[in-house]
C-alpha positions, 0 to 999 in steps of 0.5 A: 422651607423645611429641610426634607428630613423634617418634612418626612419626619412631619409627615409620618407623624400625621400619618401616625396621629391619624392611625392612633385617632382610628384605633381610639374610635374603635376603642370607644366603639369596642367598650359601647361608647360609654359617654362621660367615662375616662378612656384612660389618662395621657400617660396611660394611653401613651403606653396603650398606643405606644406613641410620642406625646406629640403624636398622641395629642394630634390624635386627640385633636382629631378625635375632639373635632369629630366630637368623639372624645375631649381631653380634660386636664387636672387631677382625674383628668383624661381622655373623656368619651362624648357623644356625637352631634348632628350639628358636627355631621351637618357642617360636613354634609354641607361643606361636602354637598358644596364642594360637589356641586349637589343642586336643589333637585337633587336634594329633593329627588333624594328627599322624595325617595327618603320620605316616600319610604318613610310614609310607606314603613309609617303607614304600616307599623304606626300604633295608637300612641304614634298617630296621637303624637302626629295629630297633636303635632298637626294641631300645634301647626294649625294653631300656630304653635309650631311653625317650623315645617320641618318638625313633622317631617322628622317625627314621621321619620322618628315613628320608623325606629330607623336611626338612619332614616332619621337622620338622613331626613333630618339633614336633607330638611337642614340642607334644604335651608341652605339653598335659600337666603338666611333672612327669607320667612315663609309666608302665612299662606305658604305655611298654610299650604304646608300644614294642610299638606301635613295634616292630609299626610297623617290622615291617610297613615293614620288610616294605614293607607301607605301609597296615599300617604306617599302620594301626598307627601310626594305632592308636598315635596314637589310643591316645596320644591317649585316654591323654592325654584320661583323664589327670588332668594333661592340658589341653585347651589348651596350658600358657601358662606353657610357651607363654610360656617358651623358651630365648630369650637373656639380653638385657634386651629379650628378658626383657621382651618375653618377660614381656609374652607372659607376661602375655598368655598368663596373664591371656588378654588378648584383641586390642585390650587395653591393656598399658601406655603407654611410660612405665608399661612402663618404670616397671614394668620398671625399664628405659630407653626404649631397652629398652622400644622394643627389646622392642616392636619384638619383639613387633610384629615377631611380631605379639604386640603393637603400640605405638600412638601419640598420646593414649590410646595404648600397647602393644595386643595384636594378633589371633594372626597366622600370618605371623610364625611361617611366616616363621620356620619357612620359613627354618629349612627353607630352611637345611636345604635343603628342595626343592619336590619335598619342599614339594609331597610334604607339601602334597599329603598335608596338603591332601588330608586336609583336603580330606576334613575339609571334605567332612564338614563342615556350615558354612553360611559355607563356600559364600560364602566359596569362591565369593568366592575363585572370583569373585576368580580370574574378576576378576583383571586381571593375572597377579600379582593372579590368582596371589595369588587362586589361593593364596588358595583354598588357604589359605581351605580350610585355615582352613575345615578346622576344624584350626588345626594343619593350617592353620598347616602348609598356610600354611607349605607355601604361603609356601615354594613361593612362595620356589621359584617357577621362572620358568615361574610367569610363564606363569600368564597364558598362555591355556592355564595360567589356565584349568586352574587355574581349572578344577581349583579349580572342579571341587574346590569343586564336589565339596565342595559335593556331599559327594563327598570322593574325588572332591575329593581325588582333584582335589586331588592331581591339581591340587597335581601340575600345580602342582608343575610351576611350581616349581624 
């Protein structure tokens, strides 16, 4: 076991490495995410961030794991900016949804919200070129040239021009497949039914009829859900083996980290469970202390497990936390140029849908939680504290919705909104703005308590549209 001084120093080094990794990411974002450019050599970056080589290299491993940058060795080398991949995000989302126990019905409920919004937006904005593209995909499905039924869903989302919508539609279509055994193949009859539904959806969109397109999309998604529910190979939860898989890298620390994740999901380890001491992990995996510590740092960074120091300590499983996967998604969308308009366009669709879910639920703890947030807003003494409390109401509404997939999407969108705060946000403490936010929140909560879904939805929509003024 480590000495107490060593434990404290190592914990401090890990925390500092995370801080440096965050600074590296911030510098890359500020520079416009110049993929392929060298951010600096190791000596230059050591000087810039003012840390030891050991701390800096830990930080580099974190940004490499996020697919944000990679250290290139040799002459002319340095920390090279890379593009984040959707595979890395998919891995993180799969694991998170498994750990929070998101069920198949929640995934489809979220898909209905997202893809219903897609059909409305697409029907109102699509041009001749977009219609031609969609019709070509329909013909490709009919001819048997396109057998992946997800292609047209991605294409429809792409027409919106909203990177956040595109990403979440793609993610949820990918995630849906994890509730089936990997070997499951769709029959020709099933594919034919999907092709017919796609053709009818595109037909309505081409005619500019968003309501009809949405109706057909929802009918199609519900039929898909019914089909999966009736299929013998369908699971109610994500396959833990698939959730722990992913592409990763060939580096040994990554392999150890992924193996530990497999242990957690396969054995359904609960928060607080001990996975082993540092020495036991070294012996079990046949690796050095440095490799174990590097693997543990990755698990800690993603809030999967943490090393508890001292007598009786070891690697402890943590409560599932949305913050780590939120950061990964937010950075991916930043790279793809998501705007404040994009964020609020999706927030309106998602949060209005969640309000409807809440209005029909009967959770005895709901009133106390919502009143607690409103009280925190009233008692906030500073602008920053008020903004935090005001944001909390939206997060609490998401958690009360009963849909953990929609909750994850909402938390990501809130995080993205914060990244796009404009200078005007400082005006939240002015006499006219703060009462407006408080009044809007109270009116939304009052509508929910009265069971008036339509009023709650209308008030949420108006509130978010007003809130979008404070973002650039």
